[in-house]
N, C-alpha and C positions, 0 to 999 in steps of 0.2 A: 362663208358665213360662221364658220369657227373661229376664223382669226379674226372678225369683227365682234364676237361675242367675248373673246378672251381681250380684247383692247378696251372693251365696254366694261369687264370685268375689273382690268386694273385700273382704269379711269376711277370708279367705285373707290378702290381701294385707297386711292391717293387722296380721297378726301380725310382732310383732318379734325380731330375732336377738340373742344376746349371745353374746360370745366368753369364755371364762374361761381366761386364761394362766398357766401354772402353770411358773416356771423351776426346774430342779431340777440339781442335782450330788451324786451318790452317797447316793440318798435311796431305795434297793432296798426299804427297810423301812418307808416311807412313803407312796409313789405308788399302790399299791393301794387301802389306806385314804381318801385322798384322793379318788381316783376315785370309788369308790362313795358317799362321804358328797356329794360333789357331785350324781352320778346320782340319790341318793334326793332331795336338796334341790330339784333343778332339777323334778322332775315336779309340786311345787306352783307351779311358777311359770308365766305365762302368754306366756311366750317360747318360741320354738325355740332351741337352744344348741350350741353345739360347745366342746370342752375342747380346747386347744393345752398341750401339753408341749415345752417347748426346755431338750434335755439338753446341757449344758456337757462333753460327753465323759466321761461317769462311767465308774469303773473298778470298781465293784461290783456288777455286776450288774443297774443301775437299768435299762439301756439293754432286756435282755432281758424285762424285766417291763413295760416301756412296748409292746415290740413283739406282747406276749399280749395287753395292755387293747385296743391299736388293731386286733387281730385280731378281737376278741370285738364292740366295739362300733365304729361307723364314726364316732359323734361325737366318739371322742378321735383325735386327730391331733398327730403327734409330729415335729419338728425335731430333728434331731441334728448338733451342732458338729462341725467337724472336729479341733477342739482346746479346751481349757478357755480362754475368751475373759474370765474374770473374772466377778465379780457384778456389774459396773456395765453393761457394753454387751449380753450376753447376754438379761437380762429386758428391756429396752428395746425390743432387736431383736424380741424375741417380740410385745411389745405391737404394734410397728408391722407385724406379720404380721397382724391384726385386720382383718376388712372387715366385719365384724357393725354393728349399728348402735351397741352400745356394747362395751366389752372392760374386764374385771374381772380385775385381778391378785392372785391367790392364791398364796404361795410354796407348798413342799411339804413345810416340815417341819412342818406344823398347829400351829404356835404361833401363827398367825393363823388361828382357826377358820373354816373355810368357810361357818360358819352364819350369818355376818355379811353375806353376799351379798345375802339381800333387803332388809337395811338402805340399801345402796348402792343397790339399784333404787329404793326408794322416793325418795330423794332425786332420782334421776334423775327420776322420774315428775312429781317438783314442778318439772321446769325446769333444774335444775343439770347441769351438762355434765363437773363433777370433783365426785369423793366421796370423802374420802381417810378411811384408819383412822387414829384415833389413840389410841394407848395413854396410858389414864388410869391405869392398873397393870399388875404385872407378878408373875408365878408364879416368874420366873427370879432371877437372882442381883440383888440390892439393890444392890449396889456397881454392877454395869456399868449399871445402870437410873439411877443416880446422876449417874455419867459421862455417859451419854447426854443426859439432863436438861440438865447443866451445859452441854454443848456445843451442845444444839439454842440453847439461850439466847443463848450465846455468838456463834453464827453469826447468829442473829436482828438481835442488836445492831450486829453487823458488817456487816450484808448492806445493798447497797443499795435490796432489796425486803422486803417480810413475806413470813417463811415461815411454815408452819404448825408449832409445836412439837410433838414426839413422833410426828409422820407417820413411819409404817413404810414407804412406798411401795404397800401393799396398796390398792387403792381402785377405782373406777370410772370409765370414759372414755370421753366420746362420740366418737361418730366423727369430729365435727367437732374434735376435739380432736387425734386420731390423724392425720387429713390437716395439721393443721398441723404438728404435729411431724414429720412426715415431710417436709413442704418446708424446717425447718430445717437437715437434712442435718447434724447435729451429730454429729461422729464420739466424743465421749467424756463423754457428758451428765452432769451430777449431777441426775437424773430429777423429785427430790422440788422443788429448787429451780426447775428449767424450768417445771413447774408452776404455781409462784406466779409465773414472770416473765412467761407468755404474758397472762396478766390476768384471765381467766374466774373468775366468782365460785366459792369451793370450799367446799363441805358437808363436813363431817368426821361420822365414825360413830366412836364411843368405845366401845373394848373393855378386856377384860384379856389381857395377853399371857400365853399357856400356858406351861407347861415343857414342853420338848421331852422325850416319851415314849420315841421309839426312834431309831436311830441317835447321831452325833455331829456336831456343828455343823464345817463347813468353814470356817467364818470364825477369822482368828487376828488377833493385834494387827496384823499388817503391812495385812491387807486392810482393816482396820476404820481403822488410821491413814491409807492411801491414800484411801477414801471420805471421811475427816474431812479432809484437804487440798484433796480435788476441792471439796468442799461451799465451803471458805474460799476458793480462790483463784477459782473460777468467780463467784461472786457478791459478792465482796467486793474494794475497791481498799484497804482499811483496813490491811492485813499492809506491803503497799509504801510507803503513806504514815507508818505507823508507824516503819519502819526509815528512810526519811528523816530523820524528826523526831529518833529515836533517834543517828542517824549527825552529825546537826547539832549536838545537844546535846552528845554524846562530844564531839565536834572543841573545842568552845568550851572545855569544862571541862577535857579535855587541854592545851589553849592557855593557859589561866590558871594550872593548876598548873607548866606548865613555865614562864611566867614569873616567877611565886612561888619556884620553887627557884632559878631563875637570880638573882634579886635577891636571895634569903636566901645565896647561895654568895658572891657578890660583896661581899656586907656584912660577912657574918662567914667569911670566907675561910678561917680556921684552925681554928674551932671547927665549923663545921656540916658535917658529914658527910652526905653524899645517900642511900648504901647501895644497896645492889642491891636490895633487898624492894619498894620501889615502883616501880623498874623492872622487874620480875618480874610484879607485880599488876596495872599497867598495861598491859604487853604480852596478856597473857593473857585479860585483860578485852577488850582491843579486837578481839583476834585472834576470841575466841569470838563476840562482835555480830557480826563480818565473816562468820565461818562460817556462821552462824544467816542472815543476811540473804541471801548467795550462794547458800544452798539455799532459803530462798522463792522468790527469783529465779528459781530452776531450776525448780521447780514451775509457775509462770507459762509458762517456755519450754517444756516439757513439754507444757503445754496447748496453747500453739501451734503444737508441732510435730505433734501429732496430727491440728489442722485442715490442716495443710501436706501432710502426707502423704496424705490424703483415702482413709484406710483403710478398710474395709467395716466396719459394726459386727461382725459375725462372719462366719464361710464355713461356709456347710451341706456336709455329707455325704450326707444323706438326709433326704428327706421322707416322710411314712407318712400315707395319708387324706388327702391335700390333693388 
């Protein structure tokens, strides 16, 4: 009898736990459906689970929905932020709060279907510590999809490391990976690039990104531009080196043009008219190059400032069911 009890207790210990992390902001129309789809899907999995929602200070009633969900199901846990900390740091912080054997991030807009979770777990069971969702097709805007593909390929060519094209951020991360991410203490990470930088082999899961059915996206031009520039300055020295080259070439060309105009004026003093047009064109060209270069240097300076200030990723106002 004692041996049987020991065997039973050891079998219970073998059951692993997964955390499903969902960042959300103003997703009142989607969080209930997402929670239910994950609950139904999790019943078929040989793991225990918890579902962590991290809310970025929603103003549309999402928080009230999350409180109701958490009251009905103790597997649902909620982190409420004091303010909107943006789409970069809040999801990353939510992942770091997972202490299960593996963490899976699924956004709340239902464009990345939660039904791909078993595909992530199959990769994990094969020994991969990271499995990323890769968008191979989309039901959303074709123009937006083309621009995203072009950006990822440009970033990959400019980057010092090999990045995963069309990775969306959804994926599975083993606890060993999460412990390493915690130790890095990066206050403003480009998450998709950081996963590639740490060097673990990465499995990919292909899927078709679905069209948003309910609610409207909170991403706008400026938030997308911010994330694009973040990826560029975090993982590539090419922009700075490129402007060093451009600056050097522009200086040489400007010097040659200036000497040429001087010689032409001396040789043909009475007939050669310099005119104001070349001066205006040259002035605005050089000013444009300089302003672009200064702005790019400013992006690098802002990243360094974030590291120097050592601000937390987010500040919590409340935790539920932890």
